[in-house]
C-alpha positions as YAML, in Angstrom:
chain: A
units: angstrom
residues:
- id: 1
  name: MET
  ca: [43.45, 38.70, 157.29]
- id: 2
  name: LEU
  ca: [45.97, 39.28, 159.92]
- id: 3
  name: GLU
  ca: [47.48, 42.63, 160.79]
- id: 4
  name: ARG
  ca: [50.77, 42.76, 159.51]
- id: 5
  name: ASN
  ca: [53.70, 45.41, 160.56]
- id: 6
  name: ALA
  ca: [55.94, 46.45, 158.35]
- id: 7
  name: VAL
  ca: [59.46, 47.02, 159.86]
- id: 8
  name: ILE
  ca: [62.50, 48.74, 159.67]
- id: 9
  name: VAL
  ca: [65.28, 46.48, 160.16]
- id: 10
  name: GLY
  ca: [68.53, 48.65, 159.08]
- id: 11
  name: GLY
  ca: [69.59, 50.43, 156.43]
- id: 12
  name: ASN
  ca: [72.85, 51.26, 154.94]
- id: 13
  name: ARG
  ca: [74.78, 54.10, 152.41]
- id: 14
  name: THR
  ca: [77.68, 55.69, 151.34]
- id: 15
  name: PRO
  ca: [79.15, 58.50, 152.25]
- id: 16
  name: PHE
  ca: [77.56, 61.37, 150.46]
- id: 17
  name: VAL
  ca: [80.16, 63.41, 148.76]
- id: 18
  name: LYS
  ca: [80.30, 66.55, 146.80]
- id: 19
  name: ALA
  ca: [79.42, 66.20, 142.58]
- id: 20
  name: GLY
  ca: [82.25, 66.13, 140.98]
- id: 21
  name: THR
  ca: [84.43, 64.66, 143.38]
- id: 22
  name: ALA
  ca: [85.65, 61.46, 144.93]
- id: 23
  name: TYR
  ca: [82.64, 59.49, 142.91]
- id: 24
  name: ALA
  ca: [82.83, 61.44, 139.26]
- id: 25
  name: GLN
  ca: [83.51, 58.29, 138.18]
- id: 26
  name: ALA
  ca: [80.90, 56.15, 139.34]
- id: 27
  name: SER
  ca: [77.63, 55.68, 137.72]
- id: 28
  name: ASN
  ca: [74.28, 55.20, 139.60]
- id: 29
  name: GLN
  ca: [74.23, 51.69, 139.30]
- id: 30
  name: ASP
  ca: [77.88, 51.58, 141.02]
- id: 31
  name: MET
  ca: [76.63, 53.44, 143.94]
- id: 32
  name: LEU
  ca: [73.40, 52.06, 144.28]
- id: 33
  name: THR
  ca: [75.00, 48.09, 144.10]
- id: 34
  name: ALA
  ca: [77.09, 48.98, 146.78]
- id: 35
  name: ALA
  ca: [74.73, 50.03, 148.84]
- id: 36
  name: ILE
  ca: [73.12, 47.20, 148.51]
- id: 37
  name: ASP
  ca: [75.60, 44.86, 148.65]
- id: 38
  name: GLY
  ca: [76.79, 47.00, 152.14]
- id: 39
  name: LEU
  ca: [73.20, 46.11, 153.42]
- id: 40
  name: VAL
  ca: [73.71, 42.57, 152.31]
- id: 41
  name: ALA
  ca: [76.94, 41.77, 154.40]
- id: 42
  name: ARG
  ca: [75.63, 43.23, 157.16]
- id: 43
  name: PHE
  ca: [72.14, 41.19, 157.71]
- id: 44
  name: GLY
  ca: [74.05, 37.71, 156.23]
- id: 45
  name: LEU
  ca: [71.95, 37.98, 153.28]
- id: 46
  name: ALA
  ca: [74.46, 37.00, 150.70]
- id: 47
  name: GLY
  ca: [72.95, 34.22, 148.13]
- id: 48
  name: THR
  ca: [68.82, 34.81, 149.67]
- id: 49
  name: LYS
  ca: [65.98, 36.14, 147.65]
- id: 50
  name: VAL
  ca: [64.47, 39.08, 148.56]
- id: 51
  name: ASP
  ca: [61.03, 39.96, 147.58]
- id: 52
  name: GLU
  ca: [61.43, 42.77, 146.13]
- id: 53
  name: VAL
  ca: [63.77, 45.72, 145.34]
- id: 54
  name: VAL
  ca: [62.49, 49.12, 145.07]
- id: 55
  name: ALA
  ca: [64.96, 51.95, 144.45]
- id: 56
  name: GLY
  ca: [65.54, 54.92, 141.67]
- id: 57
  name: ALA
  ca: [66.95, 58.00, 140.35]
- id: 58
  name: VAL
  ca: [66.47, 61.95, 139.75]
- id: 59
  name: LEU
  ca: [69.06, 61.70, 137.24]
- id: 60
  name: LYS
  ca: [68.87, 58.98, 135.17]
- id: 61
  name: HIS
  ca: [70.61, 57.99, 131.72]
- id: 62
  name: THR
  ca: [68.94, 55.90, 129.23]
- id: 63
  name: ARG
  ca: [70.63, 53.49, 129.40]
- id: 64
  name: ASP
  ca: [69.43, 53.56, 133.15]
- id: 65
  name: PHE
  ca: [65.79, 52.39, 132.47]
- id: 66
  name: ASN
  ca: [66.22, 48.91, 134.34]
- id: 67
  name: LEU
  ca: [68.20, 50.59, 137.22]
- id: 68
  name: THR
  ca: [67.08, 48.66, 140.33]
- id: 69
  name: ARG
  ca: [67.28, 45.44, 138.67]
- id: 70
  name: GLU
  ca: [70.68, 45.89, 137.25]
- id: 71
  name: SER
  ca: [71.90, 46.64, 140.55]
- id: 72
  name: VAL
  ca: [70.72, 43.82, 142.40]
- id: 73
  name: LEU
  ca: [72.32, 41.52, 139.80]
- id: 74
  name: GLY
  ca: [75.65, 43.16, 140.36]
- id: 75
  name: SER
  ca: [75.10, 42.65, 144.08]
- id: 76
  name: ALA
  ca: [75.28, 39.58, 146.17]
- id: 77
  name: LEU
  ca: [71.79, 38.73, 146.24]
- id: 78
  name: ASP
  ca: [70.00, 36.00, 144.84]
- id: 79
  name: PRO
  ca: [69.59, 36.84, 140.76]
- id: 80
  name: HIS
  ca: [65.80, 35.79, 141.69]
- id: 81
  name: THR
  ca: [65.00, 38.91, 143.55]
- id: 82
  name: PRO
  ca: [62.98, 41.08, 141.25]
- id: 83
  name: ALA
  ca: [63.30, 44.40, 141.37]
- id: 84
  name: ILE
  ca: [61.66, 47.78, 140.45]
- id: 85
  name: ASP
  ca: [61.80, 51.51, 139.67]
- id: 86
  name: LEU
  ca: [60.29, 54.26, 141.34]
- id: 87
  name: GLN
  ca: [60.56, 57.92, 141.29]
- id: 88
  name: GLN
  ca: [59.17, 61.14, 142.45]
- id: 89
  name: ALA
  ca: [61.50, 63.60, 142.54]
- id: 90
  name: CYS
  ca: [63.34, 64.01, 146.08]
- id: 91
  name: GLY
  ca: [60.51, 61.76, 147.58]
- id: 92
  name: THR
  ca: [62.26, 59.23, 145.89]
- id: 93
  name: GLY
  ca: [63.70, 57.29, 148.66]
- id: 94
  name: LEU
  ca: [60.84, 57.54, 150.99]
- id: 95
  name: GLU
  ca: [58.38, 56.94, 148.45]
- id: 96
  name: ALA
  ca: [60.14, 53.25, 148.02]
- id: 97
  name: VAL
  ca: [59.64, 52.69, 151.19]
- id: 98
  name: ILE
  ca: [55.93, 53.45, 151.69]
- id: 99
  name: TYR
  ca: [55.30, 50.95, 148.59]
- id: 100
  name: ALA
  ca: [57.61, 48.44, 149.93]
- id: 101
  name: ALA
  ca: [55.78, 48.69, 153.22]
- id: 102
  name: ASN
  ca: [52.54, 48.93, 152.02]
- id: 103
  name: LYS
  ca: [53.19, 45.44, 149.55]
- id: 104
  name: ILE
  ca: [54.53, 43.70, 152.71]
- id: 105
  name: ARG
  ca: [51.53, 44.99, 155.10]
- id: 106
  name: LEU
  ca: [48.98, 43.31, 152.28]
- id: 107
  name: GLY
  ca: [50.72, 40.36, 152.79]
- id: 108
  name: GLN
  ca: [52.40, 40.35, 148.81]
- id: 109
  name: ALA
  ca: [56.10, 40.52, 150.00]
- id: 110
  name: THR
  ca: [57.80, 39.46, 153.48]
- id: 111
  name: THR
  ca: [61.10, 41.06, 152.73]
- id: 112
  name: ALA
  ca: [61.87, 43.72, 150.74]
- id: 113
  name: ILE
  ca: [64.70, 46.55, 150.31]
- id: 114
  name: ALA
  ca: [64.01, 50.08, 149.26]
- id: 115
  name: GLY
  ca: [66.05, 53.57, 148.67]
- id: 116
  name: GLY
  ca: [67.36, 55.26, 146.09]
- id: 117
  name: VAL
  ca: [70.55, 56.56, 144.32]
- id: 118
  name: ASP
  ca: [71.75, 59.55, 142.40]
- id: 119
  name: SER
  ca: [74.88, 60.87, 140.93]
- id: 120
  name: ALA
  ca: [74.62, 64.89, 140.29]
- id: 121
  name: SER
  ca: [78.41, 64.12, 138.80]
- id: 122
  name: ASP
  ca: [77.36, 61.75, 136.13]
- id: 123
  name: ALA
  ca: [74.20, 64.07, 134.99]
- id: 124
  name: PRO
  ca: [72.60, 62.92, 131.33]
- id: 125
  name: ILE
  ca: [73.37, 65.75, 129.22]
- id: 126
  name: VAL
  ca: [70.88, 66.91, 126.59]
- id: 127
  name: VAL
  ca: [71.04, 67.93, 123.10]
- id: 128
  name: LYS
  ca: [69.18, 70.30, 121.56]
- id: 129
  name: GLU
  ca: [66.09, 69.81, 119.96]
- id: 130
  name: GLY
  ca: [67.07, 70.10, 116.29]
- id: 131
  name: LEU
  ca: [69.74, 67.62, 116.58]
- id: 132
  name: ARG
  ca: [68.22, 65.29, 118.39]
- id: 133
  name: ARG
  ca: [65.41, 64.82, 115.63]
- id: 134
  name: ALA
  ca: [68.41, 64.27, 113.32]
- id: 135
  name: LEU
  ca: [70.10, 61.48, 115.06]
- id: 136
  name: LEU
  ca: [66.10, 60.02, 115.74]
- id: 137
  name: LYS
  ca: [66.01, 60.24, 112.08]
- id: 138
  name: ALA
  ca: [69.20, 59.09, 110.50]
- id: 139
  name: SER
  ca: [68.98, 56.03, 112.98]
- id: 140
  name: TYR
  ca: [65.72, 54.59, 111.18]
- id: 141
  name: ALA
  ca: [67.35, 55.67, 107.76]
- id: 142
  name: ARG
  ca: [68.54, 52.29, 105.74]
- id: 143
  name: LYS
  ca: [70.92, 54.10, 102.84]
- id: 144
  name: PRO
  ca: [73.92, 56.23, 103.68]
- id: 145
  name: VAL
  ca: [72.81, 59.19, 101.65]
- id: 146
  name: ASP
  ca: [69.42, 59.64, 103.72]
- id: 147
  name: ARG
  ca: [71.71, 59.51, 106.69]
- id: 148
  name: ILE
  ca: [73.63, 62.07, 105.49]
- id: 149
  name: LYS
  ca: [70.47, 64.14, 104.59]
- id: 150
  name: ALA
  ca: [69.00, 63.67, 107.94]
- id: 151
  name: PHE
  ca: [71.66, 66.33, 109.45]
- id: 152
  name: ALA
  ca: [70.87, 68.42, 106.05]
- id: 153
  name: LYS
  ca: [68.59, 71.26, 108.34]
- id: 154
  name: VAL
  ca: [70.85, 71.06, 111.41]
- id: 155
  name: ARG
  ca: [72.56, 74.02, 112.16]
- id: 156
  name: PRO
  ca: [75.84, 75.40, 113.95]
- id: 157
  name: ALA
  ca: [73.25, 76.38, 117.20]
- id: 158
  name: ASP
  ca: [71.60, 72.95, 117.66]
- id: 159
  name: LEU
  ca: [75.66, 70.96, 118.25]
- id: 160
  name: ALA
  ca: [75.42, 72.92, 121.69]
- id: 161
  name: PRO
  ca: [74.70, 70.72, 124.30]
- id: 162
  name: VAL
  ca: [72.00, 71.87, 126.89]
- id: 163
  name: PRO
  ca: [73.66, 72.21, 130.35]
- id: 164
  name: PRO
  ca: [72.22, 70.06, 132.89]
- id: 165
  name: ALA
  ca: [70.05, 71.94, 135.91]
- id: 166
  name: VAL
  ca: [67.02, 71.36, 137.78]
- id: 167
  name: VAL
  ca: [64.31, 73.37, 136.91]
- id: 168
  name: GLU
  ca: [60.43, 73.32, 137.21]
- id: 169
  name: PRO
  ca: [59.47, 73.10, 133.39]
- id: 170
  name: ARG
  ca: [56.34, 75.01, 134.59]
- id: 171
  name: THR
  ca: [57.89, 78.33, 135.40]
- id: 172
  name: GLY
  ca: [61.32, 78.03, 134.31]
- id: 173
  name: LEU
  ca: [62.96, 78.64, 138.02]
- id: 174
  name: SER
  ca: [65.42, 76.79, 139.07]
- id: 175
  name: MET
  ca: [64.97, 75.19, 142.61]
- id: 176
  name: GLY
  ca: [66.77, 78.04, 144.18]
- id: 177
  name: GLU
  ca: [65.12, 80.90, 142.55]
- id: 178
  name: SER
  ca: [61.96, 79.41, 143.47]
- id: 179
  name: GLN
  ca: [62.57, 79.18, 147.92]
- id: 180
  name: ALA
  ca: [64.25, 82.61, 147.37]
- id: 181
  name: GLN
  ca: [60.57, 83.81, 146.64]
- id: 182
  name: THR
  ca: [59.64, 81.61, 149.34]
- id: 183
  name: THR
  ca: [62.21, 82.82, 151.37]
- id: 184
  name: GLN
  ca: [61.18, 86.70, 150.85]
- id: 185
  name: LYS
  ca: [57.96, 85.78, 150.85]
- id: 186
  name: TRP
  ca: [57.60, 84.34, 154.90]
- id: 187
  name: GLY
  ca: [60.77, 87.29, 155.91]
- id: 188
  name: ILE
  ca: [63.09, 84.02, 156.76]
- id: 189
  name: SER
  ca: [66.13, 86.42, 157.79]
- id: 190
  name: ARG
  ca: [69.94, 85.19, 156.90]
- id: 191
  name: GLU
  ca: [70.75, 84.71, 160.43]
- id: 192
  name: ASP
  ca: [68.28, 82.32, 161.15]
- id: 193
  name: GLN
  ca: [68.83, 80.47, 158.48]
- id: 194
  name: ASP
  ca: [72.84, 80.17, 158.78]
- id: 195
  name: ALA
  ca: [71.86, 79.55, 162.76]
- id: 196
  name: LEU
  ca: [69.77, 76.52, 161.08]
- id: 197
  name: THR
  ca: [73.12, 75.45, 159.16]
- id: 198
  name: LEU
  ca: [75.20, 76.12, 161.90]
- id: 199
  name: ALA
  ca: [73.16, 73.30, 164.21]
- id: 200
  name: SER
  ca: [72.74, 70.59, 161.12]
- id: 201
  name: HIS
  ca: [76.74, 70.52, 160.67]
- id: 202
  name: GLN
  ca: [76.90, 70.39, 164.29]
- id: 203
  name: ASN
  ca: [74.42, 67.89, 164.84]
- id: 204
  name: LEU
  ca: [76.22, 65.32, 162.18]
- id: 205
  name: ALA
  ca: [79.23, 65.77, 163.42]
- id: 206
  name: LYS
  ca: [78.32, 64.86, 167.10]
- id: 207
  name: ALA
  ca: [76.61, 61.71, 165.37]
- id: 208
  name: TRP
  ca: [79.46, 60.51, 163.64]
- id: 209
  name: HIS
  ca: [81.90, 61.10, 166.63]
- id: 210
  name: SER
  ca: [79.32, 59.45, 168.92]
- id: 211
  name: GLY
  ca: [79.58, 56.18, 165.84]
- id: 212
  name: PHE
  ca: [75.91, 56.67, 165.70]
- id: 213
  name: PHE
  ca: [76.52, 56.18, 161.58]
- id: 214
  name: ASP
  ca: [78.98, 53.09, 162.13]
- id: 215
  name: ASP
  ca: [76.55, 50.17, 161.23]
- id: 216
  name: LEU
  ca: [74.40, 52.75, 158.57]
- id: 217
  name: VAL
  ca: [77.36, 53.40, 156.46]
- id: 218
  name: THR
  ca: [79.92, 51.43, 154.41]
- id: 219
  name: PRO
  ca: [82.72, 53.19, 152.88]
- id: 220
  name: PHE
  ca: [82.76, 53.54, 148.91]
- id: 221
  name: LEU
  ca: [85.70, 54.07, 146.45]
- id: 222
  name: LYS
  ca: [87.82, 55.02, 150.10]
- id: 223
  name: VAL
  ca: [85.84, 57.64, 151.53]
- id: 224
  name: ALA
  ca: [84.01, 56.63, 154.57]
- id: 225
  name: LYS
  ca: [82.22, 59.65, 155.77]
- id: 226
  name: ASP
  ca: [80.11, 62.52, 154.81]
- id: 227
  name: LYS
  ca: [82.39, 64.22, 152.99]
- id: 228
  name: ILE
  ca: [80.11, 67.79, 152.78]
- id: 229
  name: LEU
  ca: [80.10, 67.64, 156.61]
- id: 230
  name: ARG
  ca: [82.01, 71.08, 158.10]
- id: 231
  name: PRO
  ca: [82.02, 70.45, 161.30]
- id: 232
  name: GLU
  ca: [84.82, 73.38, 162.37]
- id: 233
  name: THR
  ca: [82.29, 76.36, 160.45]
- id: 234
  name: THR
  ca: [80.97, 78.87, 162.53]
- id: 235
  name: ALA
  ca: [78.18, 81.21, 162.22]
- id: 236
  name: ALA
  ca: [80.86, 83.78, 161.30]
- id: 237
  name: ALA
  ca: [82.08, 81.63, 159.03]
- id: 238
  name: LEU
  ca: [79.00, 81.12, 157.22]
- id: 239
  name: ALA
  ca: [77.84, 85.14, 157.83]
- id: 240
  name: LYS
  ca: [80.44, 86.09, 155.48]
- id: 241
  name: LEU
  ca: [79.38, 84.05, 152.32]
- id: 242
  name: LYS
  ca: [77.86, 85.85, 149.24]
- id: 243
  name: PRO
  ca: [73.99, 85.20, 148.32]
- id: 244
  name: VAL
  ca: [73.60, 82.75, 145.50]
- id: 245
  name: PHE
  ca: [70.40, 82.79, 145.07]
- id: 246
  name: GLY
  ca: [67.57, 85.71, 145.51]
- id: 247
  name: GLY
  ca: [69.86, 88.54, 143.68]
- id: 248
  name: PRO
  ca: [72.48, 90.99, 145.78]
- id: 249
  name: GLU
  ca: [70.13, 90.99, 148.65]
- id: 250
  name: GLY
  ca: [69.24, 87.71, 148.92]
- id: 251
  name: THR
  ca: [69.79, 85.68, 152.01]
- id: 252
  name: MET
  ca: [70.62, 82.27, 150.16]
- id: 253
  name: THR
  ca: [74.31, 81.09, 149.92]
- id: 254
  name: ALA
  ca: [76.20, 78.10, 149.15]
- id: 255
  name: GLY
  ca: [76.54, 77.32, 152.99]
- id: 256
  name: ASN
  ca: [72.62, 77.50, 153.67]
- id: 257
  name: SER
  ca: [71.32, 75.55, 150.90]
- id: 258
  name: THR
  ca: [72.34, 71.92, 149.83]
- id: 259
  name: ALA
  ca: [75.26, 71.17, 147.54]
- id: 260
  name: LEU
  ca: [74.28, 68.82, 144.42]
- id: 261
  name: THR
  ca: [75.58, 65.70, 145.83]
- id: 262
  name: ASP
  ca: [76.73, 61.73, 144.67]
- id: 263
  name: GLY
  ca: [75.31, 58.82, 147.14]
- id: 264
  name: ALA
  ca: [73.00, 56.19, 147.35]
- id: 265
  name: ALA
  ca: [70.67, 54.51, 150.47]
- id: 266
  name: VAL
  ca: [68.80, 51.62, 151.00]
- id: 267
  name: VAL
  ca: [66.62, 50.34, 154.11]
- id: 268
  name: LEU
  ca: [65.71, 46.83, 154.47]
- id: 269
  name: LEU
  ca: [62.27, 46.12, 156.01]
- id: 270
  name: ALA
  ca: [60.41, 42.60, 156.81]
- id: 271
  name: GLU
  ca: [57.20, 41.42, 158.42]
- id: 272
  name: GLU
  ca: [57.85, 41.38, 161.98]
- id: 273
  name: SER
  ca: [57.05, 38.06, 163.02]
- id: 274
  name: HIS
  ca: [59.80, 37.32, 159.94]
- id: 275
  name: ALA
  ca: [62.22, 39.96, 161.55]
- id: 276
  name: ARG
  ca: [62.28, 38.70, 164.69]
- id: 277
  name: ALA
  ca: [62.44, 34.84, 163.53]
- id: 278
  name: GLN
  ca: [65.24, 36.07, 161.96]
- id: 279
  name: ASN
  ca: [66.90, 37.68, 164.76]
- id: 280
  name: TRP
  ca: [67.20, 40.60, 162.83]
- id: 281
  name: PRO
  ca: [66.93, 43.91, 164.91]
- id: 282
  name: VAL
  ca: [63.25, 45.41, 164.62]
- id: 283
  name: LEU
  ca: [63.70, 49.28, 164.87]
- id: 284
  name: ALA
  ca: [60.34, 51.22, 164.03]
- id: 285
  name: ARG
  ca: [57.41, 50.05, 162.02]
- id: 286
  name: VAL
  ca: [56.05, 52.35, 159.28]
- id: 287
  name: VAL
  ca: [52.57, 53.49, 160.65]
- id: 288
  name: ASP
  ca: [51.19, 55.64, 157.64]
- id: 289
  name: ALA
  ca: [52.16, 57.92, 155.36]
- id: 290
  name: GLN
  ca: [50.66, 61.26, 153.06]
- id: 291
  name: VAL
  ca: [51.73, 63.16, 149.94]
- id: 292
  name: ALA
  ca: [50.16, 66.64, 148.79]
- id: 293
  name: ALA
  ca: [50.98, 69.12, 146.06]
- id: 294
  name: SER
  ca: [50.79, 72.58, 145.73]
- id: 295
  name: ASP
  ca: [49.67, 74.78, 143.50]
- id: 296
  name: TYR
  ca: [52.80, 76.40, 142.83]
- id: 297
  name: VAL
  ca: [52.45, 77.47, 138.86]
- id: 298
  name: THR
  ca: [49.76, 80.13, 139.97]
- id: 299
  name: GLY
  ca: [51.91, 81.52, 142.37]
- id: 300
  name: ASN
  ca: [49.93, 81.34, 144.75]
- id: 301
  name: GLU
  ca: [51.49, 78.36, 146.95]
- id: 302
  name: ASP
  ca: [54.79, 77.84, 147.23]
- id: 303
  name: LEU
  ca: [56.79, 75.10, 145.88]
- id: 304
  name: LEU
  ca: [58.37, 73.19, 148.69]
- id: 305
  name: LEU
  ca: [55.67, 73.67, 151.15]
- id: 306
  name: ALA
  ca: [53.74, 70.79, 150.06]
- id: 307
  name: GLY
  ca: [54.72, 69.14, 153.37]
- id: 308
  name: ALA
  ca: [52.72, 72.04, 155.52]
- id: 309
  name: ARG
  ca: [49.48, 70.55, 153.74]
- id: 310
  name: ALA
  ca: [50.85, 67.02, 154.36]
- id: 311
  name: ILE
  ca: [51.52, 67.17, 157.76]
- id: 312
  name: PRO
  ca: [48.18, 68.00, 159.33]
- id: 313
  name: GLU
  ca: [46.18, 65.27, 157.29]
- id: 314
  name: LEU
  ca: [48.80, 62.90, 158.35]
- id: 315
  name: LEU
  ca: [48.15, 63.82, 162.12]
- id: 316
  name: GLU
  ca: [44.86, 64.10, 162.16]
- id: 317
  name: ARG
  ca: [44.41, 60.56, 160.53]
- id: 318
  name: ASN
  ca: [46.52, 59.07, 163.30]
- id: 319
  name: GLY
  ca: [44.66, 61.21, 165.90]
- id: 320
  name: LEU
  ca: [48.09, 62.56, 166.79]
- id: 321
  name: THR
  ca: [49.35, 66.17, 167.37]
- id: 322
  name: ALA
  ca: [52.75, 67.61, 167.39]
- id: 323
  name: ALA
  ca: [53.56, 66.91, 170.55]
- id: 324
  name: ASP
  ca: [52.81, 63.26, 170.19]
- id: 325
  name: ILE
  ca: [56.16, 63.11, 168.02]
- id: 326
  name: ASP
  ca: [59.27, 62.54, 169.71]
- id: 327
  name: LEU
  ca: [61.56, 62.99, 166.60]
- id: 328
  name: PHE
  ca: [60.91, 64.95, 163.51]
- id: 329
  name: GLU
  ca: [63.08, 64.81, 160.20]
- id: 330
  name: ILE
  ca: [62.17, 67.42, 157.74]
- id: 331
  name: HIS
  ca: [64.58, 67.66, 154.78]
- id: 332
  name: GLU
  ca: [66.69, 70.56, 154.64]
- id: 333
  name: ALA
  ca: [66.68, 71.32, 150.95]
- id: 334
  name: PHE
  ca: [67.62, 74.90, 152.18]
- id: 335
  name: ALA
  ca: [67.44, 76.20, 155.40]
- id: 336
  name: SER
  ca: [64.91, 78.57, 154.64]
- id: 337
  name: THR
  ca: [62.63, 75.67, 153.13]
- id: 338
  name: VAL
  ca: [62.82, 74.24, 156.75]
- id: 339
  name: LEU
  ca: [61.70, 77.27, 158.30]
- id: 340
  name: ALA
  ca: [58.98, 78.59, 156.33]
- id: 341
  name: THR
  ca: [57.36, 74.99, 156.64]
- id: 342
  name: LEU
  ca: [57.75, 75.65, 160.07]
- id: 343
  name: ALA
  ca: [56.05, 79.10, 160.25]
- id: 344
  name: ALA
  ca: [53.46, 77.99, 157.73]
- id: 345
  name: LEU
  ca: [52.71, 74.85, 160.18]
- id: 346
  name: GLU
  ca: [52.30, 77.27, 163.12]
- id: 347
  name: GLN
  ca: [49.56, 79.06, 160.92]
- id: 348
  name: GLY
  ca: [47.60, 76.76, 160.69]
- id: 349
  name: GLY
  ca: [48.40, 76.19, 164.96]
- id: 350
  name: ILE
  ca: [50.75, 73.44, 164.74]
- id: 351
  name: THR
  ca: [54.15, 74.47, 166.14]
- id: 352
  name: ILE
  ca: [56.68, 71.78, 166.45]
- id: 353
  name: ASP
  ca: [59.66, 71.72, 168.99]
- id: 354
  name: ARG
  ca: [62.80, 72.55, 167.68]
- id: 355
  name: ALA
  ca: [64.71, 70.84, 169.95]
- id: 356
  name: ARG
  ca: [63.04, 67.68, 168.36]
- id: 357
  name: LEU
  ca: [64.02, 68.70, 164.94]
- id: 358
  name: ASN
  ca: [66.87, 67.25, 162.65]
- id: 359
  name: VAL
  ca: [68.83, 66.07, 165.87]
- id: 360
  name: ASN
  ca: [71.36, 64.14, 164.22]
- id: 361
  name: GLY
  ca: [71.92, 66.56, 161.31]
- id: 362
  name: SER
  ca: [70.02, 66.89, 157.94]
- id: 363
  name: SER
  ca: [70.73, 67.25, 154.29]
- id: 364
  name: LEU
  ca: [72.66, 70.59, 155.01]
- id: 365
  name: ALA
  ca: [75.59, 68.84, 156.59]
- id: 366
  name: THR
  ca: [75.10, 65.60, 154.84]
- id: 367
  name: GLY
  ca: [74.28, 66.57, 151.07]
- id: 368
  name: HIS
  ca: [71.48, 65.66, 149.15]
- id: 369
  name: PRO
  ca: [71.85, 62.75, 146.74]
- id: 370
  name: PHE
  ca: [67.94, 63.70, 145.56]
- id: 371
  name: ALA
  ca: [66.94, 59.68, 145.19]
- id: 372
  name: ALA
  ca: [68.33, 58.97, 148.10]
- id: 373
  name: THR
  ca: [67.67, 61.14, 150.84]
- id: 374
  name: GLY
  ca: [64.32, 59.62, 152.12]
- id: 375
  name: GLY
  ca: [66.92, 56.29, 152.95]
- id: 376
  name: ARG
  ca: [69.34, 57.69, 154.77]
- id: 377
  name: ILE
  ca: [66.53, 59.72, 156.70]
- id: 378
  name: VAL
  ca: [64.53, 56.70, 157.18]
- id: 379
  name: ALA
  ca: [67.29, 54.79, 158.50]
- id: 380
  name: THR
  ca: [68.58, 57.41, 160.55]
- id: 381
  name: LEU
  ca: [65.09, 58.02, 162.25]
- id: 382
  name: ALA
  ca: [64.30, 54.39, 162.92]
- id: 383
  name: LYS
  ca: [67.20, 54.03, 164.95]
- id: 384
  name: MET
  ca: [67.16, 57.24, 166.83]
- id: 385
  name: LEU
  ca: [63.43, 55.96, 167.52]
- id: 386
  name: ALA
  ca: [64.68, 52.64, 168.43]
- id: 387
  name: GLU
  ca: [67.25, 53.84, 170.95]
- id: 388
  name: LYS
  ca: [64.12, 56.42, 172.76]
- id: 389
  name: GLY
  ca: [62.13, 52.97, 173.39]
- id: 390
  name: PRO
  ca: [59.31, 51.16, 172.10]
- id: 391
  name: GLY
  ca: [56.14, 53.91, 171.14]
- id: 392
  name: SER
  ca: [58.25, 57.15, 170.12]
- id: 393
  name: LYS
  ca: [57.29, 58.17, 167.54]
- id: 394
  name: GLY
  ca: [58.76, 60.10, 164.47]
- id: 395
  name: LEU
  ca: [57.44, 62.23, 161.12]
- id: 396
  name: ILE
  ca: [59.71, 62.36, 158.34]
- id: 397
  name: SER
  ca: [58.78, 65.26, 155.22]
- id: 398
  name: ILE
  ca: [60.52, 65.47, 152.61]
- id: 399
  name: CYS
  ca: [59.80, 67.97, 149.86]
- id: 400
  name: ALA
  ca: [59.72, 67.40, 146.38]
- id: 401
  name: ALA
  ca: [60.04, 68.93, 142.58]
- id: 402
  name: GLY
  ca: [56.53, 69.72, 140.94]
- id: 403
  name: GLY
  ca: [55.31, 71.15, 144.44]
- id: 404
  name: MET
  ca: [55.15, 68.15, 146.40]
- id: 405
  name: ALA
  ca: [56.04, 66.42, 149.35]
- id: 406
  name: VAL
  ca: [56.12, 62.95, 150.52]
- id: 407
  name: THR
  ca: [55.42, 62.78, 154.57]
- id: 408
  name: ALA
  ca: [55.79, 59.38, 156.98]
- id: 409
  name: ILE
  ca: [55.36, 58.31, 160.80]
- id: 410
  name: LEU
  ca: [57.58, 55.78, 162.10]
- id: 411
  name: GLU
  ca: [57.06, 54.00, 166.10]
- id: 412
  name: ALA
  ca: [59.00, 51.93, 167.42]
- id: 413
  name: VAL
  ca: [58.06, 48.95, 168.47]
...
């Protein structure tokens, strides 16, 4: 079979906003549909059947069991377009791109849309186990008296809802609490975290000001620009913030940690010859990808540093070194996550040039709607590589819950 290249044609996302603000009344389906429709409008796909749409969300209601298909049906795409929900925590968006690219390379698809969405504003509220069991029992009861009996063992404490939280089931620790342990273990300073945070805001602000995002973002609910971005922030302002993880002596603040965020992002992929026949932009091809997982439960390894395991394997398999990579995109779950990842890579002999890292800002300034981050990064990186010219290479690394990481290499063609 002839080699088929899966290429990134373009992307589209909503502006990202802080949870509980402009998109507080919007659902995952609303946002994902809006992101898809923006992409459809940009590339003239209205009424077109795409071979598959691949997306997902981390925070999902039971009603969203077929989220991506429902979003497609609400969009301007041909309703014959099939869709699939995929989820790998914060790696969802990038894993969706990899899934779609592999289908294209295998000849199972010619065009695909991939990405993700998350609404921290619309997070499902869980009920206590006692009430859950009573509700299920009542739903199966045939007689009114049996429905009443189903609630006989429910106690007042069972009526209190369980507040949503991003907590690892194996450790009971939140992402921030886990990262605080990593921050201390690797000796990451507050000053370095704040400096990386400041650079993220400055770089993102410059990118917006230059018009870089004009063909990557469409307005949603009267929001036209990322709202978490603080172009006016300074090192002095960041230094005044109190720790939120790691106790009173901790170094992780609301400034150098990502905010809970709402938003959606998608990417259009196609087989290269088809994209050229359509006169679509051919920004970059998906070269290869690698996932990894860390043994964080025992405490021997760190929850969010699996990227330091995946990156060396990905580079080695492709006969590359860090010097061969023109641009790096390491997801800024926390500033200290990026810094600890760089330190862990250096221990293994891989040094990343900071001048090539997150040059247009990343999650600290943009925000992090969990499943949407991969689509945002892929579209951004593909455009930057295309601007650099053919042969330019970029590497993406996104850490995820469960001690996982998803990495990929793109190359301008």
